[in-house]
N, C-alpha and C positions, 0 to 999 in steps of 0.2 A: 504494500499499500503505499502512496505518497502522501505527502501533506501538502493540503491547499489552503493557503491562509488570505485573508483580506487586510489583516493586521500585521504592519512591520513590527520587527522584534526591539533590539537595543535601540536607545534614542540615538536620533542622527539629525540632519538638517530636515525642516520641514519642505515637502516637495513645493509648495508654494509660497516659501518665505524666503524673502531676498536677505542675502548675508550682508555685513557693512560694506559700506561702500568701497569699491575695487575698481580700478583701471579697467577699460575694455571689457566692463559687464553692464550692458544696458538692462535698464530696470523694467523696460517694458516697450511699447511700440509709438506711442504718443510722441516723444522727443523725436525719434528717428523719422517719423514721418513729416514732422515740423522741419528739420534740418534738409530733409530731401526735398521737400517742396519748397523751400527757400532756395536751395540751389538750382533746380530746375527752373523757378521763376526768374532768377537772375539771369540764366543762360537764354532763356525766351526772350527777355527784355533787351539783352545785348544784341540779339539776331534781329530784332525788330527796329531797334533804334540805330543801329550800326552795322549792317548786315555784312558788307564786304570786309573790314576791319575784324568783325566776330569770325566770320568764316576762316580768315587767314591766322588769326590769333589762335582760334580751336585747332588749325590744322599743325600750326607749330607745337602747340602744348600736346597734342596727340602723339607727334613724332618723337618729341622728346622724351617724353614719359614712357612710350612703349619701350624705345631704345634702352633707355635707363633701367626699367625693370627687367629688362632681359639681361642686360650687363650683370644687374645685381644677382639674378638666378645663376647665370654662367659662372661669376666669381664664386659663389656658395657651393655650387656643384663641383668646382675644382678642388676646393677646400674639402669637400667630403670626399672625393676620389683619392686624395692623397692619404687620408686617415693617419695622420702622424700621432695623434693623440688616442689612438683607439688600441684597447687590448681585448681580443675577442674572448669570450667565455669558451673555454676547451672543455674537451671530455674529460680531461684530467682534473679541472675545476668542479665539474659535477661529480665525478667519482669520490672528491673529498667530502661530499654532502652526507651528512648522518640523518636518518629518516627523524630520529628522535629530537633533532635540533631544527627541523624544518618548521616555519610559522603556518598557522592557519591560513589558507587561501581562500578567499571568497571569488566565485567567478559569477559574473550577471550576464544574464542573456535576455534581454528585452524582445519580446515577439508580439507582432500585432498583423494579425492576419496571414500568418507564416506557417499554415498547416502542412503545406507541401514539404516544407525544409525542415520542419520540427524534428523528425525522426533521426534524419540525417545529422543534425546539430548535436543531439542528445548522444548518437553514437561516436560523433567526434570527441566530445568532451568525455565520455567513458574511458576514450583510448588515451588520456593524458597521463604521462608518465609522473604521478604525484601521488603519494600514499592518500588513501581514502579517508584515513582516520583524520587527515589534516585538511580534508578539501570539503567546502560548501558550495553547492551550485545551486543558484536561485533562478528560475525561469519567471520572468516578469510578463505577464499577461494582462492585457486590458480588459476592464470590465466589459462584458457583453460579448467577447470573441469566444464565443461557443465552439467553433470549429478547431481554433488551435488549442483550446483545452482538451478537447475529444482527442486530439493527436497525441498530446503528452500522456493521456490516459491509455491509450493502444501502445504507446512505446515502452511503458513499464519503467518507471524511474527507480533507480537504487536508492538505498536510505538516504544518502549524502545529498540527493538533489529533491529539490521541493518547489511547489509552484506557489508563487505570490501574485496575487492578482491585485492591480493597481486600481484603487478606486477611482471612479467616475470623475471627472473635473477638466478644467481647462489651464493651460494648453495641453492638448493631447499630444506629448512629444516624446520622443525616445529619451530626453535629457529628463523629464519628470518621472517617467518610469525608472531610469537609473537611481533617482533619488530616493525612491520608495526602497529600491534595493540596497543602497547605501544604508538607509536608516535601520534595515535589517541585519545588515552583514556583520558577522562575528570575526572575519578574518583579520590579521595584521596587515596582509596585502590583499589587493583586489584587481580584477581585471574586467573588462565587458568585452564579449563577442557577439557577433551578430548571427543571422540565421544561417546565412550561406559560408560561415567561416570553418576553416581546418586549420587549426594552429600547429605547428610542429609539436611533436610529442613532449619534447623536454622544454618547452617554452616556459612554464612556470619555476623550474628549477634554473634556469638561467638568469630569469628575473631575480631570484632570491641571492644569486652570487653577485648579480649587478648592483642591488640594494646594499648589500655588505660592503663592496667596495666604495660606493658613493658617498657614504656618510649620510648624517641625518638631513642635510639640506636637499638630498636627492628624493624629490617628491614623486617622480614617475619616469619609467623608461618606456621607450616605444618600440615595438617589433615591427619590422618591416611588413608590409603588405604586396601581395602579388596575385596576379590571377590564376586560377587552376585552369580555366578553360581559355588561356590566352591564345591557342592555336585554333579555335573553333572556326573562325571567320575573319576576313579583311578587318572588321572594326576592332574585334578584340585583340587582335595583334597589334593594331595600332595603339590601342589604349593600353596594352600591357607595356609596350616601350615606353609610354608615358610614365606609368606607374614606377617601372624600375628607375626611371630618372629622378623621380620625387622621393621615394623611399631610400634608395641606395646611394644617392648622390646628395639630394639638397639637405635632408634632415640630418644626416651626419655632418655636413658642412656647416650647417647653423649651429650644431654643438660644438665643433671644432673652434668656432669663431665665437663662441658664447654668447650668441644669439637667441631670442627666444625661439622655441620650437611649437609650432601648431601641430598637435597631436592629430594622428589619425581617427576615423570613426570608431576603430575598435583596435583591441590588442595594446591599449595603453595601460600599463601596470602601475598602480599608485600604492603609496602607504595609505592605509586607510585613513588614518589621524590626519595625516597632511591633507588629505581631500575632503575631510570633513572641515578642517580648518579655514580651506578656501570656501566653504559653502556649498560644496558640491556642483554638480552641473547646472548650467544655466537654463533653466526649461523655456526662456524664450529666445534662444538662440539655436538655429538650426544646425550648426557645425559647433554643437556644443563642447567637443573634445578639443578643437583646435582653439576656440576661445578660453577653455580652461587651461590648455598649455601655455599661453600668452598670459594669462592672469597670474598663473604659478611663478613664472618668470619675472613678471613686472614686482611681485612680492618678495622676490630674494630666493625662491625654491631654484633649484636646479632641475633640468630634465635632461635624460641621456636616451640613447638608442642600445638596442642589443641586437647582436646576430643570430635573429631568429625570424623565421617568417610564418606570417598567417597567410594561408591562400582563402581568396574570394571568389566570388563568381561573377565574372564580367557581363554586363548587359550585352545581350546578342544582336540587339537592334539599336538604331540611333534613337528612337523615343525613351528607350530604358536608361540609355547612358545621358541624354539632356535631362531626363528628370531627376537621376542621381545626382549630376554636377551642379544642377540649378540650386539644390538644396545646399550643397557645400558653399557655392558663391553667395547665397542669400545670407548664411551666417557671416560670411567674411563682410559683406555689407553692413550687416547689423555691428559687428565690431569694429568695424571703420568708423561709422557714425557716431558710435559711442566715445571713440577716441577723440575724434573731431570737435564733437560738443563740449569735451573736457580736457583741452591739451594740457593746462597746466596742471590738473590733478595727476594726468599720466606721467609727466616729467617729475612731479614732486614724489610719486611714488615708487617709479620705476627706474628714475635717474636718466640722464640725457642720452646716453649711449643705448640703454635698453629701449628706451621711449623711440630712438630713431630706428631701431631694427623693428619694433611692433608696427611703426607707421609704414616702413617699407614694405613688411609682410601682408599687412592687412590692406593699407590703402593704395600703396604703390603697384602691389600685384593686382589688385581688383580694377585698378585704372588701366593698366598694362592690358589686362583681360577685354575689356570693354572697347580698348581704343584699337584691338585688331581688326575689327570689321571695317571702321572707318578708313583704315589704311589702305584695305584692298579695294574699298569702293573708289578712294581717292586714285589710287591706281588705274583701275578700270576707266575711270572718267577721263583721266589724262590721256588715254589711248583713244577714247571714243569722242571728247568734245573736241570740235575745231581749235587750232591752236590760237586763232585771235579771240575767240570767246574765252579760252582758259586763261590767256594772258591777262585779261581785264580782271578775272577772280583772283589769281594767284601768281605772284612774282615767280621768277624761274627757280630761284632759291629754296622757296618753300616746297616746290615740287622735287626738287633734287634731295633735298633732306628728308621728304617723306619717302622717297624711293631708296635712300641709303638705310633709312631706319627700319625699313620693310625687309630688304635683303639681308643686311647685316643681322637684325634681330633673328630672323627666322634661320640663317645659316649657325648662328651660335647655337641655337636651340636644337638644331640636327646634330651638331656635334657633340652635346652634353647628353643628348638621347642616346646616342650611339654607346657613350662610356656607360651609361646606365645598364645597357644590354649586354656589354663586355664583363662588367661587374656581376651581373646575374648570370654569367656563363651560359648566354643566349646567343650564340654567334649567329644563329638563323634570324635573331630579331633585329640585327643591325640595318638589315634591308628595310624593316618597316620603319624604322627610325627617321627614313627620308620622309615619311609623311606626317612627321610631326607638325609642320605648318597647317595641316588640315585639322589637327587635334586643337591648334592656337585658334582657328576659326569656329570650331564648333564651341570650344570653350567660350568664346565671344559671345555666340548665340546663347549659350546657356546663361551668360551673366545677364543679358538684357532679359531673358525669361525670370531669372532671379530678382531682377530689379522690379520688374512689373508684380511679380508675387509679393515682395517685400510690401509694396505700396496696396495691394487689393486683398492679400491673404497671408498675414505675417505670420500666423500662428500654423499655418497648413504644413502637415507632416507628409510630403511627398513619400510614397512608398515605392521601394525597389524590389521586384518580384524575384525571390531565390527558388532553388530547387527544380529549374527547366532545363538546366544544361546536362545533356548526356555525359559529356566530358568530365563533369565534376564528381561522377560517381566512380571515376578510377583515378589513380594518382598521376599527377605530372612531374616527371624527375627534374623538369626545368625549374621547377618554384621552390627548389632547395634553397636552402639560405646561403648568403654570400659569405664564404668562409673568411675573408680577411675582416669583416665588420664586425665591430664588438661594442663594449662599454667603455664611457670616459673613465680614464683612471682618477 
């Protein structure tokens, strides 16, 4: 028999309660809408009152910001490739762990309309190499989700797994569900996995070694994410190359440069007490983990990475990918607007260096993504519009700057994406790295979708469907962990 409960256990942060003021943590959506509205109104007024000048100024800003954001990612990626500060968690390190000394580990699995993937997730979690006497798995189900509840009953849960029903309430987000799990968690360490995840079997033990090395200020370590079905079709291959670049180059690079690390949507391992002190996840931010990683860094905690991989299920079609990516971008928008509305508080709490890093990651990265599509439109316009008409709108130097920004930025992204494929030991993926400019365009489209959703449906939990890929039913040897990557010393 399994335990099903609607009441959290030990005291923890209330899912609907806002913690003390922190940088990069929006308290709701009213302020965000006001700031977005003012920015859009100002831009519209500029184009009405000064159309030619506003168009040229916008083009200049777009070109400079896009190139600057790309150069920033390129530099961070190269720092991650060098890995001079990393010492991987080895088999010898794991062999030195004694079962009686291992801490209790809580695994959170938020599930919402995930009946098709539930049995697979439970099986993957049961295979984890961690003593069940020290393991607590909490399946977090939304109230009224009868199909997923029935799937957990059919799966037959072992004694260390139990179901917690998240009380009905708003916003209905993954972050709110995780806060319910955090309130009930007994473990000294804690990790969250999504329905489609298959973590390396020794990932929890590697996390234990990492926390023992990192000291009390290490609040979280992030495992790499990669796609288990990365060879399924053209889109999944291109997206897998992008994932390798982000998790195998960018995140280690941010750690090496001591910059804030925006955590992935899962496989972020926390000290439970530190997570509670941070106030848990932000239920109003759709990229709750990324927001949490930046807040942790701003408040003086350190965040690291470990040489372990969690396999995810890539969206098999463009619609799935755009929905998934728009959720991530919407969270970046929320964080960026929150920081822009309180810049002095951000600098006061985080310090100038970290504040600059947070701004580059959230605001700079977001603007770079939004500006990709206008740059391509500008290029197409320069080829289609008669030269005389185009000369009235744009001086020659603005067109050359835009072209240089577009070509240089995309070339840099192709190069570092290839590096990610090499690090993952996926030589066949290098070819697909040539299509990274397509990823940038699609990401730009998702960014505009996210901007629209933030204005119209800020609390909407965009769902990703798991359990539909046949390739995820069998192991993918290419998703193995990167051998050289490790945890910061």
